[in-house]
C-alpha positions as CSV (number, residue, x, y, z in Angstrom):
1,M,223.0,139.5,22.5
2,K,222.0,137.3,19.6
3,L,220.2,134.0,20.7
4,E,220.4,131.0,18.7
5,V,217.2,129.4,17.8
6,F,219.1,126.0,17.1
7,S,219.5,125.7,20.9
8,F,215.7,125.9,21.8
9,M,214.2,124.0,18.8
10,E,214.2,120.2,18.4
11,I,215.7,119.5,15.2
12,F,215.9,115.9,13.7
13,K,218.5,114.6,11.2
14,N,218.9,111.1,9.6
15,V,220.9,108.6,11.3
16,K,223.9,107.6,9.1
17,G,223.4,104.3,7.5
18,Y,219.7,104.2,8.5
19,E,218.7,107.4,6.4
20,G,214.8,107.2,5.8
21,S,214.2,104.6,8.7
22,Y,215.4,106.7,11.7
23,Q,216.5,110.1,12.9
24,I,218.2,111.6,15.9
25,S,217.5,114.8,17.5
26,N,219.7,117.4,19.1
27,F,217.6,116.7,22.3
28,G,218.7,113.1,22.2
29,N,215.4,111.7,20.8
30,V,215.4,108.9,18.4
31,K,212.4,108.8,15.8
32,S,211.6,105.8,13.9
33,L,210.0,106.5,10.4
34,K,209.0,103.1,9.4
35,C,205.8,102.4,7.6
36,N,204.9,106.1,7.2
37,N,204.5,106.1,11.1
38,E,206.7,108.5,12.8
39,K,207.3,107.4,16.5
40,I,209.8,108.6,19.2
41,L,211.3,105.3,20.5
42,K,211.9,104.4,24.1
43,L,215.4,104.0,24.9
44,S,216.7,101.2,27.1
45,N,218.9,101.7,30.0
46,K,221.4,98.9,30.9
47,T,223.6,98.6,34.0
48,D,225.9,101.4,33.0
49,D,223.5,104.1,33.0
50,Y,223.8,105.0,29.3
51,F,220.7,105.0,27.0
52,R,220.7,102.5,24.1
53,V,218.4,102.1,21.2
54,N,217.9,99.0,18.8
55,F,218.0,99.8,15.1
56,H,216.3,97.2,12.9
57,M,216.6,97.3,9.0
58,K,215.5,94.8,6.4
59,G,218.5,92.5,5.3
60,I,220.5,94.2,8.2
61,K,221.2,92.8,11.5
62,Q,219.8,94.5,14.5
63,K,222.2,97.0,15.9
64,C,222.3,98.5,19.3
65,L,223.4,102.2,19.3
66,Y,224.2,105.0,21.9
67,P,222.0,108.1,21.4
68,H,224.7,110.4,23.0
69,R,227.2,109.1,20.3
70,L,224.6,109.8,17.4
71,V,223.7,113.3,18.8
72,A,227.4,114.1,18.9
73,E,228.1,112.8,15.5
74,M,225.2,114.9,14.2
75,F,225.3,118.1,16.2
76,V,228.8,118.5,18.0
77,P,231.7,119.6,16.0
78,N,234.8,117.4,16.4
79,P,237.7,119.5,14.9
80,F,240.5,117.5,16.8
81,N,238.9,114.1,15.7
82,K,238.6,113.0,19.3
83,K,237.2,109.4,19.8
84,E,234.9,109.8,23.1
85,V,231.9,111.6,24.0
86,N,231.6,113.2,27.4
87,H,228.6,114.3,29.1
88,K,229.5,117.7,30.6
89,N,227.2,117.6,33.6
90,G,228.1,114.0,34.4
91,I,224.4,112.8,33.9
92,K,224.7,110.0,31.3
93,S,220.9,110.1,30.5
94,D,221.2,113.9,29.4
95,N,221.8,113.7,25.8
96,Y,221.0,117.3,24.9
97,F,223.6,118.2,22.4
98,E,224.9,121.3,24.5
99,N,225.6,118.8,27.3
100,L,227.8,116.6,25.2
101,E,231.6,117.2,24.0
102,W,234.2,115.3,22.2
103,C,237.2,114.2,24.3
104,S,240.1,111.7,24.4
105,S,240.0,108.8,26.8
106,S,242.2,110.5,29.5
107,E,240.1,113.6,29.2
108,N,237.1,111.5,29.8
109,Q,238.4,109.6,32.7
110,N,239.8,112.9,34.4
111,H,236.3,114.3,34.2
112,S,234.7,111.2,35.8
113,Y,237.0,111.7,38.8
114,K,236.5,115.5,39.0
115,T,232.6,115.0,39.0
116,G,232.7,112.1,41.3
117,L,231.4,109.6,39.0
118,Q,234.4,107.6,39.8
119,I,236.3,107.2,42.8
120,P,240.0,106.3,42.7
121,K,240.5,102.9,44.4
122,K,242.8,102.8,47.6
123,G,245.4,100.5,48.8
124,E,244.9,96.8,48.1
125,E,241.8,97.8,46.0
126,C,244.0,99.2,43.4
127,H,245.2,96.7,41.0
128,F,248.8,97.8,40.8
129,H,249.4,97.9,44.7
130,I,252.7,96.6,45.6
131,L,252.4,96.3,49.4
132,K,249.6,94.9,51.6
133,E,248.1,97.2,54.2
134,K,249.7,95.1,57.0
135,E,253.2,95.9,55.5
136,V,252.5,99.5,55.3
137,V,251.6,99.6,59.1
138,E,254.7,97.6,59.8
139,I,257.0,100.0,57.6
140,R,255.5,103.0,59.5
141,S,256.0,101.6,63.1
142,Q,259.4,100.3,62.4
143,Y,260.6,103.6,60.8
144,V,259.0,105.8,63.6
145,Y,260.6,103.9,66.3
146,R,263.9,104.2,64.3
147,K,264.5,100.5,64.3
148,V,265.4,100.4,60.7
149,T,266.4,102.8,57.8
150,M,264.5,103.4,54.5
151,L,267.0,101.5,52.7
152,M,266.7,98.4,55.2
153,L,262.8,98.7,54.6
154,S,263.2,98.8,50.8
155,I,265.3,95.6,50.8
156,K,263.1,93.7,53.5
157,Y,259.9,94.3,51.4
158,N,261.5,94.0,48.0
159,V,260.5,97.5,46.9
160,H,262.2,100.6,45.6
161,I,263.3,103.2,48.3
162,T,260.9,105.7,46.7
163,T,258.0,103.4,47.6
164,I,259.2,103.5,51.1
165,Q,259.4,107.3,51.2
166,S,256.0,107.7,49.5
167,V,254.5,105.3,52.4
168,L,256.3,107.4,55.1
169,N,255.4,110.8,53.6
170,R,251.8,109.5,53.3
171,T,251.8,110.3,49.4
172,N,250.5,106.8,49.0
173,W,248.3,104.9,51.5
174,K,247.1,108.1,53.0
175,H,244.0,106.4,54.2
176,I,245.8,104.1,56.7
């Protein structure tokens, strides 16, 4: 079995647009080359858990960039020209190139649910809910005691009959 040396060695490449001033490594480290003084920069971490780094150049406005994007742009192939970068292990601070992959927005979203980084909203927390929790309880109790039909409930609550079916089958509003 052939081992790739590339995986174990830290390799620095110039950051596009900042050649000669900043470099990014396949490990996610950012190096400043200013004033003939090479220095690994400290990354800042804001509220979303993604590391950032501020780039300064003479005559150019300060710019805040994400190291994970820089690593992906320099070290991760993107044959399908996908727009987003995903952390495979779900750890946003792990910017090692083998932990990053290019993905679509929907692939990134699905990954966040699978790994538990995002928890789906339920009931009234969900921005597109039609019914209120109180109404769901009413619908179930009225139908259980056969006081009304699904059609009557859909008319009463001004929703489609399939909405009533999904409430009664517990496809939606499972938590109640």
